[in-house]
N, C-alpha and C positions, 0 to 999 in steps of 0.2 A: 667802428671797425678797430680791432686791436692792431697796433703797429709796433714793430720792434726792430731795432738795428741788430744785425747778426754778425758782427766781427769782420775778420780779414780774409783768410784763405785756408784751404785744406793743405795738409802736409803730405806730400807724396811719400809713399813707402812701398818698396819693391818686395813682393811676396811671390816667389816663383812657384811654390807648392799649390797655389790657388788656381793655376791654369791661366792666369792673366799676367801680363807684363808688369802692370802697375796697379796697385790698389790704394785708394786714397782714404786716409784716416784723419780724424781731427781730435783735438783734446776733448771736444764734446762727446765724440764716440767713446773715448776712453773713460770719461767720467760717468757716462750712462751705462757702462759695463758692456758695451757692444764690442767685443774683442774677436769673436770667431764668426765670420760670415756664414750664413746659411746657403743651401744649394741654390735657392731662387735668387739670392743676392749675387752669388758667384757668376751665374749664367747671365743675369740681366744686366748687371753693371757694365760688363765688357761690351755687349751689343749697344747699349745706350750711349756709352762714351764714344763709340764710332759713328754716332749720328743716325743709327738705324731705328725704325719703328719696331716696337716690341709688343707682342701679345703674350702676356704671362699668366700662368695659372699654377696654383700650388694650394696645398691643404691649408686649413685655418691654422694660425699660429706659426707659420713658417717664415715670417719676416718680410712680407711684401712691402711694408711701409718704407723701410730703409732701401729696398731695392729700387724705388723711384726717387726718394729724397736725395740720396747721394749723387746720382747722375744729374739731378736738377741743379744742385749747388755747384758741382764741378763744371758742368757745361756753361753755366752763366759766368763762372769765374774765368774760364778760358776765353769767353767772349768779352771779358772785362766790362760786364754790365754795370751800369750806374743808375742812380735815381732819375737822371735826365732821360735815360732810354725808355723809361716807363715799364709797362708790363712785359716780363720776360718768360714767366712760367705760370701756367694756370692749372690748378689741381682741383678736380671736382669729386666730391664725395656724396653718397646718397642721403646721409643724415647729418644733422647738426652735431651730434655727439661724435661721430667719426671725424668730421671736419675739425672739430675742436681738438680731438686727440692728435690728429696729424699735425696740427699747428703747434702743439706743445712739444712733440717729438722734433719738429723742425727747429724750434727755439733751442733745444738741447744740443743737437748734433751740428747746428750751424752757428754756434755762438761766436765763432771767430770770423764770420763773414760780415761784410758791410752792407749786405742786401737788406732792403726793407720788405717785410712780410705782413700780410693782412689777412684777417679772418672775416669772411663775409657770409653771414648766415641770418636767417630770419629771427625776429625777436629783438633786434637792436635798432638804433636810430639810423634811419635811411639817409637823412641829411648829413649827419656826421661822417658816414661812410662815403658819401658823394664828394665831400671836400678833400678826402685823402686818397681816394682810389687811383687817381691819375699819377700819383707819386710812388705807387707800390710796385715792387719788382716781382714778388711772388704772391699770388692770391690763392688762398684755400677757401673753397666755397661750396655751398649747396646749389644745385642747378636752378631752382626757382628764384632765389635771390639774385644770382648772377644775371639771369635773363631780365629781371626787373631793372637792374642797373644798365644793361645794354639798351633798354628802351627808354629810360627816364633820365639817365645821367649823361649830360652833353659832353663832359670832359673825359668820359671813359671811352677808350678805344683799344683794340687789340691788334692793330695792323702790324706791329713789330713783334708779335708773339713768337718766341723761339720754341717753346715746349708745352705740350698739352698732356696732362695725366688724368686718366679716368680710373678711379679706384672703386672696387666693388661694382664693376660695370653691370653685372647681371642684376644686382639689387636696384641700381638706378633705373633699369628698364622695367623691372617687376613693379616698382612703385608708381609707374605711369609717367615717368619723365622722358620717355622716348621722343615725344614731340619737342620737348624743351631742349634735349641734347641735339637733335637735328637742327633746331633753330640756332643754337649756340655754335655748332660746327660750321654752319653756313656763314657766320660772321667772323670766322677766324681765317688767317692766311693759309693758302694751300701749301706753302713751303715749310710749314712747321714740322717738328718732330713730335710723334704721338706715342705714348706709353699707355697700354690698356691692361688692367689687372683684374683678376677675379679668382675666387676659390673654386668655382664651377664653370665649365664651358657649356653654355646653352646655345640653342639656335639663334636666339635674339642677339647674343653677344657676338657670335660669328658674323651675323648680318651687319652689326654696328662696326665690326672690325673691317669689313669689306668697304664700307662707306668712308671711314675716317683714317684708315691706315694705308700706307703705300709700301708694298713689298716687305711686309713685316717679318721679323724673326719670331718663330713660335717657341716659347719657353714653357714647357709643360713638365714640371719637375716630377710629379707623381703620376705620370700617364700610365705607367705599367704597374702601379700599386694595386694590390688586390682590393683594398678598401679605401673609401674616400675620407675616412676619419683617421686621426693620428694613431699610430701603433701603440702609444703609451696610454690611450684612453680605454678605460674599462666601462663597458656599456651594459645596462640592465634595464629591465622593465617589470612593472608590477601591475596586476589586474586588481582594480578597486571599484566597488560599487559607487554610484554617483553620490549617494547620501553619506558615504564614508570618506570622501576625498579630503574634506577639510580636516577631519580627525587625523587622517594619515599624514597630512602636511604638518600639522602642529606637532605630532609625535616625532616626525622626522627632524624638525628643527630642534626639539628638546633633546634629541639623541646626538646632535652634531653641534653642540654649543661652542666648541673650539675650532670650528671650520668656517671658511668663507663659501657661501652658497648663493647661487643665482637661480631663482625660480621664474620660469617663463609662463605667462598667461596669454590667452587668446585675445583679450581686449582690455581697454583702459578701465572699464567699470570693475572688472574683477580685481585688478591691482588696487584700485581705490578702496574697494570693499574690504580687502584683506590687510593692506599695508598702511594706508594713511592713518595717522593717530586718531583723527575723528573723521568718519565713523569706523575706522579699521577694526575689525573684529579680532584679528590675531594680536594686534598691538595691545588691546585691552586685556587679553589673557596673559600678557607678560611672559613670553616664551623663554626669556633669559638672555637674549642677545638683541642688538639693535636691528630693526627692520627698516629698510629704505625702499623707496618706490621710484621707478623711472618709467614714464609713459608719455605719449604724445600730447596729452592735454595740459601738461605742466608749462609754466612760463620758462623762457629760455634760461634765465639766471638760476632758477630752481634746478633745472636739469644739469647745468654745469656744476652747481653745488653738490648735487647727489653724486655725480660722476667723480668728483674729487674726494668726497667722503668715502666712497667704496674703495678707491685706490689707497687711501691712508689707513683704513681700518684693517686689522688682521682677522678679526672675527665679526662677521656681519652676514645678514641675509638681504639680498636685493630682489625685490619683486618687480618684474619688468615685462613689457611687451616686446615684440620683435624688433623694436628700434635699438635694443641692446644686443641683438643677435649678429650684427654685421660689423666686423672689423674692430670692435672695441676691445682693448687689451687691458683687462682688469688683472693685476698681478696676483698670483698665488690663489686662484680659485680652485677649491677642492672638489666641489660638487656642482653639477648643473641638473636641476630637477625641472622636468617639463610637466607642469600641472595639467595642461591641455595638450591634446595630441596635435602635432604639427600638421600643416596643410599639405606638405609635400616633402620629398626627400631632401631637397636643397635647404628648406627651412630647418629640418632636423640636423643636417650637417653643420650649418652655421650656428645653431643654438649650442650644440655640444662642443663646438669649437671655442667656446669661451674658457674652457679648461683644457688641460693637457697641452699647453702651448710651449713652444721652444724646447721640445723633447722632455718636458716635465710630465709627471703623472697626473691623472685626474680621473674622476668617476662621473658617470651620467646615469640618471634614472628617469625613465619615461613612465608616466602614470596613464594607464589605459582603462577604459570601461570594458566590461565583458563583451559588448558588441563590437569593440574596436580591436580586440585581440586577434581575431582571425586573419586580418590583413598583415599582422606582424610575423606570422609563422609561414615560412616557405615550405609548401607541401613537398617540393622536390627534395628537401633535405631530410624528410622523414622516411625511415625504413621500417616497414611493417614486419614484425616477427611473430604475429599472433598465430599463424598456422603452425610454425615450428614449435612454439610454446605449447599449443594445444596437444600436439603429437607427443611432446616430451612428457607432459604431465599425465597424459593418458597411459603412457607406458611405465611411468614411475609412480607407483601408488603412494609411497611415503611422501614424495614431493607434492603430490596432489593434496594429501591431507594437510600438509603444512600450509599450502596456499589457501585452503578452505578456512583454516584457523587463524590466519595472520591478522585479520581485522578484529576478530572476536577477542583476542588475547591482548589487545592494546591496553596499556595501563591507564591513561588519562581518558576517561569516557566522555568528558566534556569536549575534548578536541577530536578524538577518534570515535565518533558516534556512528555505530554500524547502521543505525536506522536512517542516517542521512546519506548513506552511500547508494549509488546506482548499482544495486546488486545484480540486476538482470544482465547488464552489459559486462560487469566484472565477472560474473559467473561463467559467461561464455569464454572470457579470456583465460580463466584458470581451470577450465574444463570441469566445472563443479558437477554437472549433470551428464557428462559424456562417458561413454564406455569405450574401452579399447577395441577397435575393430580393424579389419584389414585395409580399409580405405584411407587410414592415416598414413602419411608419408613416413618412411623410416628415417631416423636421425643418425643411424650408424654410418660412420665413414669407413673408408677402405682400411684405415689403420686401426680400427677397433673391432676387427673380426674375431680377435682372441677372447672377447668377452663372452661369458656363458649366458645363454638365453634362459630367462626365468621360465620355469614350467607353469603353465596355466593352472590356477587354483580353482577347484570346484567348491560349491557351497558345503559339501560334505566335509572336505578337508579343512575349510575355515572353521566349521563347527567343532571339529575334533581339536583344533588348536585352542579354541576358547575353553573347552572342557579341561584340556591339559594345564592351562594356565590357572585353573581353579578360581575364576573370578566369582566373587560373592556380591550380591546386590545389597546395598545398605537398607536396613529395615528399621521401622519405627513402631513400637508396641506401646499402647496406652492401657494402664491397669486402673481398676477401681481401688478404693481404700481397703476393700476386703481382699485384694489381690487377684481378682478375676480380670481376665483380658477383655478389654472393650473393643479395641481396634488395632489392626496391624496394617502398616503401609510399607511397601505396596501390597495390596491385598493378594492373597494366594489365589491363583487361578485353578479352579477345580473343574475337572472334566465332567461333562454331563453323561458320559458313557463309560461304564466300568470296563477295565481292561479284560480282554479275553485270555484264555489259557495260553494261547500262542504268543501273547505279547508280554509275558513275564520277563523280568530283567535277566538276561543271560550272562551278565557280568562283563560284557564288552563295553568299551567306551565308544561314545559317538551316538549318532542318531540314525535309526533305520528310516530312510525317507519313505519307502513304500508303506511301512506300517503306520507312520505318522499321517500320510495322506489318507489311508483307509479310516483311521480313527477320526480325522477331521470330517470325512464324508458322513460317517455315522452320527457324529455330533450334530452336524447340520440337519440331518434327517430328524433326529430327536427334537431339536429346537423347532423345526417346522411343525411337527406334530403338536407340541405344546402351544405354539402360537395359534394353530388352527382351532384347537379346543377352546382357547380363550375367546376367540372371535365368535365361535358358535354359542358359548354361554352368554356373551354380551348381547347377541341377537335375541335369545330367549328372554332375557331380562327386559329388553325394550318392548317385546310383544306383550308380556304380562303387564307391564306398566300401562300400555294403551287400553288393554281390556279392563 
């Protein structure tokens, strides 16, 4: 158990603009650059110093740790707590890493106190902890290790406990520590003061509050906020096939060599596969920046070492499981990448909460499989404009032609491959095969009645326009060495029926539809006669051959 003497007392400072009569600062707060209290700190400290139970909730990165550390130090100082009085404050965290981080913050802000503080977590010498625990005023611990001391350490008792703090209470319950917490609470005095904090308020947290808190003050800073994530956080997601996810991850790291990135995985095996030097596959590829790993299968000292390394480094990639998703404050994290989809909304909120902390900016990227994308899109936010678009393109011929040609005219055919497009669905959208008819809804609004209605064009008028434009078809003619023409492309279409006297060119432009229809009918008749003669001759040849 780490033990540290923490100095003398807090220095009172009156700050009327904060809404509290007195706010207590220490040289430790000043040295740690804690100068401007956050909203959760403003509201919580006042209630806590009055001796009230508090149920606090705020977004990730809002400063909940100081919201309970300052009241703990000040309340014990007012009680003139000494080492002889034993345990005065008990702080329970869901993970070893969060408990270690809280202990380090306590050492900084409480450097002028004379209280003794201890860190009790798994992975350390139980006997050494048992020898010192009865002389400790402030204990920061994980629930499993604390319950072990309650059952095995005879010198440990909490009969004089003044304050209980449950940090990240929802995570404590989600990890299956609800029975442990209930057993711990039963061994604590009823007259204690309790502070319970969480980033999300779940039903299990409220049930725990009813059992452990007495007439609490509810401090929910962002209750009316539209989103549960910080406003300075930019959130994105990308859809990637399963076999391309590792390629995407490696490319992402190579593109952000001057950033600090946290990558969350679903299990320890994935972290070990990608990040551990042996057999880590990404480490062997040398992406250009240090890759660190943090997961539950590591020894405790290794986890503390990795935690400190991430804090010290300016540019690094941390591959971690969800043990790093709750409460850990890594400074200056630029990106949070979720390699595997989170199991629920709360997990997502806490993962992305490792960046954009204390009103700083940050970015988050969620990697989804094609099968996972559907659940990320809210259908209520989608507005269908297909019907109006179809009507618009049906009435505007030029726009419809542009829509038909938009994919064909793309420059990079390797990227914009028209044969890979779902043309049937897209054709319906852009009205490729639709004709303008009366059943389409009109797009004209009341203020656009001054527009002239376009006159309906017939095939005859369209043909006349083509003739007036004098379009010529490109021809290709092949000659022999003697200068005789061998082939012409496109081949000239010769009529099978000579023109009658009434069909001579009268000098007018355009096409006589009735005459053209009559000529086609006579050509069909002539073709049918020739085809019939050919078949009769073929039959005669077959009969002569058999005879």
